[in-house]
C-alpha positions as CSV (number, residue, x, y, z in Angstrom):
1,M,-87.1,36.8,-31.5
2,V,-86.0,33.7,-33.5
3,S,-88.8,31.4,-35.1
4,K,-88.8,27.9,-34.6
5,D,-88.3,27.6,-38.3
6,Q,-85.1,29.4,-38.3
7,R,-84.0,27.6,-35.0
8,R,-84.3,24.3,-37.2
9,R,-82.4,25.6,-39.8
10,Q,-79.6,27.0,-37.5
11,L,-79.6,23.5,-35.7
12,A,-79.4,21.7,-39.2
13,R,-76.4,24.0,-40.4
14,E,-74.4,23.4,-37.0
15,K,-75.0,19.8,-37.5
16,F,-73.7,19.8,-41.0
17,E,-70.7,21.6,-40.0
18,R,-69.9,19.2,-37.0
19,Q,-70.2,16.1,-39.9
20,R,-68.1,17.8,-42.2
21,E,-65.4,18.5,-39.5
22,R,-65.6,15.0,-38.6
23,R,-65.3,13.6,-42.2
24,S,-62.3,15.8,-42.6
25,S,-60.6,14.7,-39.5
26,A,-61.0,11.2,-40.3
27,R,-59.3,11.6,-43.6
28,R,-56.5,13.6,-42.0
29,K,-56.0,10.8,-39.4
30,A,-56.2,7.9,-42.0
31,K,-53.5,9.7,-44.2
32,R,-51.2,10.2,-41.5
33,R,-51.4,6.6,-40.5
34,N,-51.1,5.1,-43.7
35,V,-48.8,2.3,-44.3
36,I,-46.8,0.3,-46.7
37,V,-47.9,-3.5,-45.8
38,A,-48.7,-6.7,-47.2
39,S,-50.7,-8.1,-44.4
40,A,-49.9,-8.1,-40.5
41,A,-47.2,-5.5,-39.9
42,A,-46.8,-1.9,-41.0
43,V,-44.7,1.1,-41.4
44,A,-46.9,4.2,-40.0
45,L,-46.0,7.8,-40.5
46,A,-45.8,10.2,-37.8
47,A,-45.1,14.2,-38.0
48,G,-44.0,13.4,-41.6
49,A,-41.2,11.0,-40.8
50,A,-41.1,7.1,-40.9
51,A,-41.6,5.4,-37.5
52,Y,-42.5,1.5,-36.8
53,A,-45.8,0.4,-35.7
54,S,-48.4,-2.8,-35.7
55,A,-51.1,-2.7,-38.2
56,G,-53.4,-2.5,-35.3
57,L,-52.2,0.9,-34.4
58,A,-51.6,2.1,-37.9
59,G,-55.4,1.8,-38.8
60,G,-56.5,4.6,-37.2
61,D,-60.0,5.3,-35.4
62,D,-62.5,3.0,-37.1
63,R,-65.4,4.8,-36.0
64,A,-64.1,8.2,-37.5
65,A,-63.2,6.5,-40.6
66,A,-66.6,5.1,-41.2
67,D,-68.1,8.6,-41.1
68,A,-65.5,9.4,-44.0
69,T,-67.0,9.7,-47.5
70,P,-65.2,10.0,-50.9
71,S,-64.1,13.3,-52.4
72,A,-66.6,14.9,-54.8
73,A,-63.7,15.3,-57.4
74,P,-64.4,13.3,-60.5
75,D,-62.9,10.0,-61.1
76,P,-60.1,10.5,-63.7
77,C,-59.9,6.9,-64.9
78,G,-61.9,4.7,-67.1
79,R,-63.8,1.6,-66.6
80,P,-61.9,-1.7,-66.0
81,A,-61.8,-4.2,-68.7
82,K,-63.9,-7.4,-68.2
83,G,-62.6,-10.0,-66.0
84,A,-62.3,-11.1,-62.5
85,P,-59.1,-10.8,-60.3
86,S,-56.8,-13.9,-60.0
87,T,-57.3,-16.3,-57.0
88,K,-54.3,-18.4,-57.7
89,T,-51.9,-19.3,-55.2
90,W,-48.5,-21.3,-55.0
91,K,-46.9,-23.2,-52.3
92,K,-43.2,-21.9,-53.1
93,E,-41.3,-19.4,-55.0
94,P,-41.2,-20.2,-58.8
95,A,-38.0,-21.4,-60.0
96,M,-35.3,-19.0,-61.2
97,S,-35.7,-18.5,-64.9
98,V,-34.8,-14.9,-65.4
99,D,-31.7,-13.7,-67.3
100,T,-29.7,-11.8,-64.6
101,A,-27.7,-10.2,-67.1
102,A,-30.7,-8.7,-69.1
103,P,-33.3,-5.8,-68.0
104,Y,-36.8,-6.7,-68.3
105,S,-39.5,-4.3,-69.2
106,V,-43.1,-4.0,-68.0
107,K,-46.3,-2.6,-69.4
108,L,-49.1,-1.9,-67.0
109,A,-52.1,-1.3,-69.0
110,T,-54.5,0.6,-66.3
111,T,-57.7,2.2,-66.4
112,C,-56.1,5.4,-65.9
113,G,-53.2,5.1,-68.4
114,E,-50.4,3.1,-69.2
115,I,-47.6,2.8,-66.8
116,G,-43.9,1.6,-68.1
117,L,-41.5,-0.1,-65.8
118,K,-37.7,-1.3,-66.1
119,L,-36.9,-4.3,-63.9
120,D,-33.2,-4.9,-62.7
121,A,-32.8,-8.7,-62.4
122,G,-29.0,-8.3,-61.7
123,K,-29.7,-6.6,-58.3
124,A,-33.0,-8.1,-57.4
125,P,-33.0,-11.7,-59.0
126,H,-35.7,-13.2,-56.8
127,T,-38.1,-10.3,-57.0
128,V,-37.8,-9.7,-60.8
129,N,-38.2,-13.5,-61.2
130,S,-41.2,-13.6,-59.1
131,F,-42.9,-10.5,-60.6
132,A,-42.3,-11.8,-64.3
133,F,-43.7,-15.3,-63.1
134,L,-47.1,-13.7,-61.6
135,A,-47.6,-11.3,-64.6
136,R,-47.5,-14.4,-67.0
137,Q,-49.9,-16.0,-64.7
138,G,-52.2,-13.2,-65.2
139,Y,-52.1,-12.6,-61.3
140,F,-52.0,-9.0,-61.7
141,D,-54.8,-8.8,-64.3
142,H,-57.9,-7.0,-63.2
143,S,-56.6,-6.2,-59.8
144,R,-57.3,-2.8,-58.2
145,C,-54.3,-0.8,-56.8
146,H,-55.6,-0.7,-53.2
147,R,-53.5,2.0,-51.2
148,L,-52.5,5.6,-51.9
149,V,-50.5,7.4,-49.7
150,D,-50.1,11.3,-50.4
151,Q,-48.6,12.6,-47.2
152,G,-45.2,12.3,-45.7
153,I,-44.5,9.5,-48.3
154,H,-45.9,9.6,-51.9
155,V,-46.6,5.9,-53.3
156,L,-49.3,4.0,-55.1
157,Q,-49.6,0.4,-53.8
158,C,-50.7,-2.4,-56.1
159,G,-50.3,-6.2,-56.6
160,D,-52.9,-7.5,-54.4
161,P,-55.8,-9.2,-56.3
162,T,-58.0,-9.2,-53.2
163,A,-57.5,-5.4,-52.8
164,T,-57.6,-5.7,-48.9
165,G,-53.7,-5.2,-48.5
166,K,-53.6,-9.0,-47.2
167,G,-53.5,-10.9,-50.3
168,T,-50.3,-12.8,-51.1
169,P,-49.1,-15.4,-53.9
170,G,-48.9,-18.0,-51.2
171,Y,-45.0,-17.7,-50.7
172,T,-42.5,-15.0,-49.4
173,L,-39.5,-13.6,-51.0
174,P,-36.1,-12.6,-49.7
175,D,-35.2,-9.0,-49.2
176,E,-32.8,-7.8,-51.9
177,N,-30.9,-4.7,-53.0
178,L,-31.4,-2.8,-49.8
179,K,-28.0,-1.1,-50.0
180,D,-28.9,0.3,-53.5
181,P,-27.0,3.6,-53.8
182,R,-30.0,5.2,-55.1
183,L,-31.5,5.0,-51.7
184,K,-29.5,7.9,-50.2
185,G,-30.3,9.4,-47.1
186,G,-33.6,7.3,-46.4
187,V,-35.1,8.5,-49.5
188,Y,-36.6,6.3,-52.0
189,P,-36.6,8.5,-55.2
190,A,-39.3,9.5,-57.4
191,G,-39.5,6.8,-59.9
192,T,-38.5,4.0,-57.8
193,V,-40.5,0.6,-58.0
194,A,-40.2,-1.5,-54.6
195,M,-41.7,-4.4,-52.9
196,A,-43.9,-4.0,-49.7
197,N,-43.5,-6.5,-46.8
198,T,-44.4,-7.2,-43.4
199,Y,-41.2,-6.4,-41.7
200,D,-42.0,-4.5,-38.4
201,G,-38.8,-2.9,-37.9
202,Q,-37.6,-4.9,-34.7
203,N,-38.1,-8.5,-35.1
204,E,-35.7,-10.1,-37.8
205,K,-38.1,-12.9,-38.1
206,T,-40.3,-10.7,-40.0
207,R,-37.7,-9.8,-42.7
208,N,-37.7,-11.6,-46.1
209,S,-41.7,-11.2,-46.2
210,G,-42.2,-9.7,-49.6
211,G,-45.0,-11.3,-51.8
212,S,-46.8,-9.9,-54.7
213,Q,-47.3,-6.3,-53.7
214,F,-45.3,-3.7,-54.9
215,F,-45.3,0.2,-54.8
216,L,-44.7,3.0,-57.2
217,V,-43.3,6.1,-55.8
218,Y,-44.3,9.4,-57.7
219,Q,-42.4,11.8,-55.4
220,D,-39.4,11.5,-53.4
221,S,-40.4,9.8,-50.2
222,E,-38.4,9.3,-46.8
223,L,-38.5,5.5,-46.0
224,P,-36.2,3.2,-44.0
225,P,-34.3,1.0,-46.5
226,N,-36.3,-1.9,-45.8
227,Y,-38.4,-2.5,-49.0
228,T,-36.6,-4.0,-52.0
229,P,-36.1,-1.6,-54.8
230,F,-36.3,-3.6,-58.0
231,G,-36.9,-1.3,-60.9
232,T,-37.9,2.3,-62.1
233,I,-40.8,3.9,-63.7
234,T,-39.8,4.6,-67.3
235,G,-43.2,6.2,-68.3
236,G,-46.4,7.0,-66.7
237,L,-45.6,9.3,-63.6
238,D,-48.2,11.8,-65.1
239,V,-50.6,8.9,-64.7
240,L,-49.6,8.4,-61.1
241,R,-49.7,12.2,-60.3
242,K,-53.2,12.2,-61.9
243,I,-54.3,9.5,-59.5
244,A,-52.7,11.4,-56.6
245,D,-54.6,14.4,-57.4
246,A,-57.9,12.7,-57.0
247,G,-57.1,11.9,-53.3
248,S,-58.0,9.0,-51.2
249,T,-60.6,7.7,-48.7
250,P,-60.0,5.4,-45.7
251,D,-61.8,2.2,-45.8
252,P,-63.1,1.1,-42.2
253,Q,-62.8,-2.6,-43.1
254,T,-59.5,-2.8,-44.7
255,R,-57.9,0.3,-43.1
256,N,-56.4,1.1,-46.5
257,T,-56.5,4.5,-47.8
258,A,-57.9,3.5,-51.2
259,P,-57.5,5.9,-54.1
260,N,-60.6,7.8,-55.0
261,A,-59.6,7.1,-58.8
262,T,-60.6,3.6,-59.9
263,V,-57.1,2.3,-60.4
264,V,-57.4,-0.9,-62.0
265,I,-54.3,-3.1,-63.9
266,D,-56.2,-4.2,-66.8
267,R,-53.3,-6.3,-68.0
268,A,-49.5,-6.5,-66.7
269,T,-47.3,-8.0,-69.4
270,V,-43.3,-8.5,-69.0
271,K,-40.7,-9.0,-71.7
272,K,-36.9,-9.3,-71.7
273,S,-35.4,-6.2,-73.2
């Protein structure tokens, strides 16, 4: 005969297992439905392939996401430098000032380690010009990289001081370099730096909608060629993999899958190489 104490313990174990399964299920759903997006529209992932959807469909089950809890893995990153994210915006794209015949190098000093980039102003002049302008304005400084996708595609998304996925510098950029020969077979190769945007895959009016948000590809990722590739990662792939290894957790409010690692760009600097 089972005693009352034994029955209570059994019920408690069963409840714990149900809660753990719900949390695990929520994480799987959120990762499958993660997006690369600046605000309203999204590119959702289904069955490991890229497919188009609206942000409302890509966000997942809010109630399930609310039950999710962060991974118990230790945070591999350090504390952010003192300072607050930028609140600046501009009414129009900055005037062109980059030398399209010269490469530009970027150093992202992050809480997880340094990431180096090389930007191609010749192939993506508007995008590189804007990135350099924003970096010199301190726009990226103290901003958190707000989205990690580690299923289907493998990217870390940064460049939004609000860390919500909805932040913009106040202006939009034209799509550029979408026929880059490096994007073979619908794959953005590891080491690619590209712009996020709000193109929904159907309405041409949603094209040319890049802003400040960019993503770093740390492993070959199948994506339609809709995101301006404007540079390559020259150092720090090990840093990105360390961030990816720490996993991610869905945020029920922003619908982002935020990195478990505390990834903050302490300072972004750009110089002509």
